[in-house]
KELUM-653495 format. One record per residue (C-alpha): residue in three letters; x, y, z. Coordinates in steps of 0.1 Angstrom, whole numbers, plus 2048, in hexadecimal, padded with zeros to 3 digits. Example, Ala and Ser with C-alpha at 12.3 -4.5 7.8 and 13.67 -1.06 7.14 Angstrom:
2
ALA87B7D384E
SER8897F5847
***
This chain:
520
UNK7208F394A
UNK70E8D5946
UNK6E88D893E
UNK6E08BF957
UNK6E78DC96D
UNK6C68F0967
UNK6B18DB977
UNK6C78D7996
UNK6CC8FE999
UNK6A9906994
UNK69E8EC9AF
UNK6B68FB9C3
UNK6AA91D9C1
UNK6839179C4
UNK67E8EE9CC
UNK65A8F59D2
UNK64E9099B3
UNK63D8F2996
UNK6548E997C
UNK63D8D3967
UNK6178D2963
UNK60F8B394D
UNK5E68AA94A
UNK5DC8A9974
UNK6078A297E
UNK6138C198B
UNK63B8BB994
UNK6528D69A6
UNK6748DC9A0
UNK67C8C69BF
UNK6658A99B2
UNK6788A898D
UNK69A8AD99C
UNK6968919B6
UNK6868779A1
UNK6A287E987
UNK6BE87A9A1
UNK6AF8599AB
UNK6AB84D98E
UNK6CF857983
UNK6DB84199E
UNK6C182498C
UNK6D482796A
UNK6F4822979
UNK6E880698A
UNK6DE7F996C
UNK6FF7FC95D
UNK6FE81F94C
UNK72482B944
UNK72C84A93A
UNK72285A91B
UNK70D83A916
UNK6E7842905
UNK6C483E919
UNK6A78408FF
UNK68685390C
UNK66B8438F8
UNK64E855905
UNK63186E901
UNK63A88F911
UNK63988C93B
UNK649892958
UNK65B86A957
UNK667879932
UNK673895942
UNK686886960
UNK69686C94D
UNK6A3888935
UNK6B5892954
UNK6BB872966
UNK6D286A945
UNK6E5887947
UNK6ED88D96B
UNK6F3861968
UNK71487094A
UNK6FF863931
UNK6F286990E
UNK6CC87090E
UNK6B186C8EB
UNK68D86F8EA
UNK67B85C8D4
UNK65A8668C8
UNK64084D8D7
UNK62E84E8B3
UNK64E83E89F
UNK648818899
UNK65B7FC8A5
UNK6727F9887
UNK67F81A886
UNK6818188AB
UNK6937FE8AB
UNK6AA80F893
UNK6B382B8A6
UNK6BC8148C6
UNK6D38018AF
UNK6E282189D
UNK6E982F8C2
UNK6F380E8D7
UNK6DA81B8EB
UNK6DC80690E
UNK6BB811924
UNK69D818916
UNK67E82D92E
UNK661825921
UNK63A817929
UNK6297F7924
UNK6137FC903
UNK6318098F3
UNK63F7E88F3
UNK6217D88E3
UNK62D7C28CA
UNK64F7CB8C9
UNK6657AE8D2
UNK6737A58B3
UNK67A7CC8AE
UNK68A7CB8D1
UNK69B7A68CD
UNK6AE7B98AF
UNK6C17D48CA
UNK6DF7C08D7
UNK6EA7DF8EB
UNK6CA7E78FC
UNK6CD7D591E
UNK6B27E6936
UNK68E7F292E
UNK68180894A
UNK65C80794E
UNK64882C95E
UNK62B81895B
UNK6337F4965
UNK61F7E3988
UNK63B7ED9A2
UNK6487CC9B3
UNK64A7BC990
UNK66E7B998B
UNK67E7BE9AF
UNK6667A69BE
UNK66A78B9A7
UNK6857719AC
UNK690773989
UNK692794973
UNK67479A95E
UNK683799938
UNK6737A1914
UNK68A7988F7
UNK6A879890A
UNK6A37B991C
UNK6A17B9943
UNK6837C894D
UNK6817E496A
UNK6667FD97B
UNK66982397F
UNK65B82399D
UNK6738069AD
UNK69081A9A0
UNK68483B9B2
UNK68282A9D3
UNK69E8169D0
UNK6B882F9CA
UNK6BB84F9DE
UNK6B58719D1
UNK6D68829D5
UNK6E78939B9
UNK7008769A8
UNK72188199C
UNK72788A976
UNK74988796C
UNK73A89A949
UNK7458B693F
UNK7398D2924
UNK7498C0906
UNK73789F90D
UNK7198978FC
UNK6F689E90D
UNK6DA8918F3
UNK6D787F8CD
UNK6B78928BC
UNK6AD87A8A1
UNK6A288D881
UNK69887D863
UNK69E89984B
UNK69D896826
UNK6A7875822
UNK68C862838
UNK6A684F84D
UNK6AC85B871
UNK6CE86A879
UNK6D98738A0
UNK6E289689F
UNK6FD8998BB
UNK6FE8B58D3
UNK7138BE8EF
UNK70B8C990F
UNK71B8EC906
UNK7088E88E3
UNK6E98E78F6
UNK6F48FF911
UNK6FB91A8F9
UNK6E09148E6
UNK6C791A901
UNK6DA937910
UNK6D39498EF
UNK6B093D8EB
UNK6AA94E90E
UNK6BA96D90A
UNK6A69768E9
UNK68496B8F9
UNK68C97E91A
UNK68196692D
UNK67C967951
UNK67195196E
UNK64F958970
UNK64E94894B
UNK63592C946
UNK63791A928
UNK61F905915
UNK62D8EA901
UNK6198D28EF
UNK6358C88DA
UNK6498A58DD
UNK6698A88EF
UNK6788948D3
UNK6738B18BE
UNK6908CA8CB
UNK6778E88C8
UNK6638D48E0
UNK67E8C88F4
UNK68E8ED8FB
UNK66F8F7908
UNK6778E492A
UNK69E8E6926
UNK69B90C927
UNK67B90F941
UNK6968FF958
UNK6B191694F
UNK69C93295C
UNK683926977
UNK664922961
UNK64A90D95E
UNK6418F793F
UNK61B8F093E
UNK6288C892B
UNK60C8BA913
UNK60E89D900
UNK6038AC8DF
UNK5EF8C38CE
UNK5CC8B58CB
UNK5AD8CA8D5
UNK5B38F18D0
UNK5998F68EF
UNK5AB8E4905
UNK5CB8F78FB
UNK5B79198FD
UNK5AF90C920
UNK5D4907929
UNK5E2928922
UNK5BF93B934
UNK5C2923956
UNK5E6920959
UNK5EE94894E
UNK605938934
UNK61B957926
UNK630941910
UNK6269318F1
UNK63E91D8D8
UNK6279138B6
UNK62F901895
UNK61690F876
UNK5FF8F187B
UNK5F58F989B
UNK5ED920895
UNK5D9912878
UNK5C290088E
UNK5BC91C8A7
UNK5B893488E
UNK59E92387D
UNK58A92589E
UNK56F93D89A
UNK57094B8BF
UNK59594B8C1
UNK5939728C9
UNK57F96A8E7
UNK59395C8FA
UNK5AA96B916
UNK5CF96790B
UNK5DE98991C
UNK5F696F930
UNK60896A910
UNK62697E90D
UNK63796E8F1
UNK6319538D3
UNK64B93E8C2
UNK64A9308A1
UNK66291888C
UNK6648F8879
UNK65290C85A
UNK64C933855
UNK62A941866
UNK61894E847
UNK60B976848
UNK5ED97084F
UNK5F395C86B
UNK60A97487D
UNK5EB98E872
UNK5D697987D
UNK5E89728A1
UNK5F19988A9
UNK5CA9A28AB
UNK5C59808C3
UNK5E49858D8
UNK5ED9AC8D7
UNK6029AA8F5
UNK6199908E8
UNK63B9908D9
UNK63997C8B7
UNK65A96A8B0
UNK65F95F890
UNK67B944893
UNK69092E87E
UNK6A8915882
UNK6AF8ED881
UNK6BA8CE898
UNK6DD8D188D
UNK6E38F48A2
UNK6BE8F48AF
UNK6C091B8A6
UNK6C893688E
UNK6B6951889
UNK69A96589B
UNK68798288E
UNK6849A18AA
UNK65F9A28B3
UNK65D9C78A9
UNK6679BF884
UNK6499A6880
UNK6349BE870
UNK64D9CF85B
UNK65C9AE851
UNK642991853
UNK65497783D
UNK67B97B84F
UNK68B966867
UNK69E980872
UNK6BF98187B
UNK6DA96B88C
UNK6CE9618B3
UNK6EC96D8CD
UNK70A95C8CE
UNK70894D8A8
UNK71195B885
UNK703955866
UNK70995B843
UNK6FC95481F
UNK713942808
UNK70E93F7E1
UNK71891D7D3
UNK73B9267CA
UNK74392E7F3
UNK7409527EB
UNK73096680A
UNK70F9777FB
UNK70D99D804
UNK6F29A67E9
UNK6CF9A97F7
UNK6B79907E6
UNK6D19797DA
UNK6CD9547E3
UNK6E693F7F2
UNK6EB92380E
UNK6E992F82F
UNK70B929848
UNK70892686D
UNK72692B885
UNK7229278AD
UNK7299138CC
UNK7069048C8
UNK70E8EC8A6
UNK70D8C98A5
UNK72C8BA8A9
UNK71C8A1893
UNK705884887
UNK70A86789A
UNK71D84D88C
UNK71A859868
UNK73D86E85F
UNK73487083D
UNK713885840
UNK72689785D
UNK7418A3845
UNK7288AB829
UNK7148C5844
UNK7328D185C
UNK74C8E4845
UNK7708ED84F
UNK76D90E866
UNK77D93085E
UNK794928877
UNK7A7908881
UNK7968F989E
UNK770900892
UNK7578EF879
UNK73B901869
UNK7198F985F
UNK70E8F583D
UNK6E68F9841
UNK6DB8EC822
UNK6C2908820
UNK6BC921806
UNK6BC947815
UNK6BA96B80C
UNK6BD98B81E
UNK6B09AF819
UNK6BF9CD81E
UNK6C49CF845
UNK6D39A8845
UNK6B299C84C
UNK6B1975844
UNK692966831
UNK68F940828
UNK68C935803
UNK68D911809
UNK6A18EF80F
UNK6BB8EC7F2
UNK6A88CB7E9
UNK6858D87EB
UNK68D8F17CE
UNK6728E87B3
UNK6838EC78C
UNK6698F6775
UNK66A907753
UNK692909757
UNK68D91C77B
UNK69190F79D
UNK6779197B2
UNK67891D7DC
UNK64F90F7E7
UNK652922805
UNK6519417ED
UNK62E9347DA
UNK62292B7FD
UNK62494B808
UNK6109587ED
UNK5F593F7F0
UNK5EF94B815
UNK5E696C80D
UNK5C695A807
UNK5AE963820
UNK59C93F81E
UNK5C392E81D
UNK5C691A83D
UNK5E6906831
UNK5FB904814
UNK6148EE803
UNK6258EC7E2
UNK6398D27D4
UNK6438C97B1
UNK6348A979C
UNK63F89E77F
UNK6378B275D
UNK6418A9738
UNK6428CD72B
UNK6538DB74F
UNK6678C275F
UNK6528C777C
UNK6318DE780
UNK6298EE7A0
UNK6108DD7B3
UNK5FF8F07CC
UNK5E88DD7ED
UNK5D28F47FF
UNK5BE8F181E
UNK59F90B81D
UNK59591D843
UNK56D90A849
UNK55291C83B
UNK56992D81D
UNK5689277F6
UNK58792B7DE
UNK58C91F7BF
UNK5A49147AB
UNK5A2934791
UNK5A394B7B3
UNK5C593D7B8
UNK5D693A798
UNK5CA960799
UNK5DC96C7B1
UNK5FB9587AE
UNK5FC96978A
UNK5F998A799
UNK6149837B5
UNK62D96A7A5
UNK642968786
UNK63195176C
UNK64892F777
UNK63993179A
UNK618930790
UNK60D90D79E
UNK5FF8F8780
UNK5EB8E1798
UNK5D78F17B5
UNK5C78D47CC
UNK5AD8DA7E8
UNK5B28BE808
UNK5A18BD826
UNK5BF8BD838
UNK5E68B9833
UNK5FE89D83E
UNK6168A5860
UNK63089E86E
UNK635893893
UNK63F8B989A
UNK6258C8888
UNK6368CD863
UNK6238C6846
UNK6348A5831
UNK6338AE811
UNK64988B808
UNK62187C80E
UNK6168947F2
UNK61188A7CF
***
């Protein structure tokens, strides 16, 4: 099955149902599908060939979603670039994947001429907010940096809303998702229709999604966690409340209540902000059926607080990485018993732990690298065969490859998985290896701690010393002595931070993760 069929089938089943709610705009499945069809014809009229790339450089919006599906309907490959990305990085990504078309807004192009001129394969720029007729009524095409400009509305009105012929099969690429990973250099994770359909099907299965689910997502479409909220909803015919970003907690809460939201995908930074509101428990969250979390683990304190505020909601603690979307989830009924676990492999997936010699780890508590096997595993990094070979190794059968996650895990007696750290995040101190997550979990036991991050800093005696950065809840106090006392009580001596720093906030990535590379 092709991923773009999700939209087509839902539009056939219930054309008048709301598919997207974005600000004041409410778009039905018929609206989204018809616009995507017309835009697909428009892309082909601009010369887009099978498996060529279209970059979508937009905030979360109806136009961004239509661009995603239009690209697939035109047999192309889509990539969504967060509009917070600056010109140099955007230019790198466009050149790296030889993008042919850029779908964006007028403001996003400001001061970008030199960066765009450096992308020789980019031929066309489609503006979602250009003045209609600017291009079509001009005797000469409007050009910027050697790229021909077009207006989205002109393309939508000039082409039919009928379904275009799509020659792709499930083994063709659907998307490139760019991730910087530990190197800081963007890499395009190449995913086929089969990869993405497999992942979405598995997620929908264990989340038990229903057609009446309404999902509130402020997560960027450039982030796979945000992207899949829409892909999944279009598969089961749900509705997505698509926000540009998480800015104001009370606006977020108002949307939950007004739209009767049933599904809340969150990251720890969103949880920390919400739980810092003193009146959070006074709001009506009775419509929420489930909460999902990924990116970083939820502290036990946050889980307990969410349970009090949303007693009817199933809370899913999950682990995944862009290279395969999702690996594991903790069944909600075990959230109180195993709050720090990320659970079991998702449906249609195998995952196991190996030691440094490649032996499968079966002993509870023993650390090793997590290996993943499944049809959702990427086909590789775009134009990076060496890095692909490091990440994907020959599988147990001649026809497949397995994913080396680069993440250290352990498992308990029941086989449930526990994340320790990235291999390259391990801190070597006093001759021992420390996973920062284990220390951070203890720090979150302090009621005053809103957010915590632990890094290693150079030390003449220890080699590296542990340094903890803490953000406290409003009107709550904590001393360094309080922190050290708890850590000595709960951790081995070499795991106790040597330095404790209180800060007003922690730096974040565009996807809400704590950016430890900016901590010193």
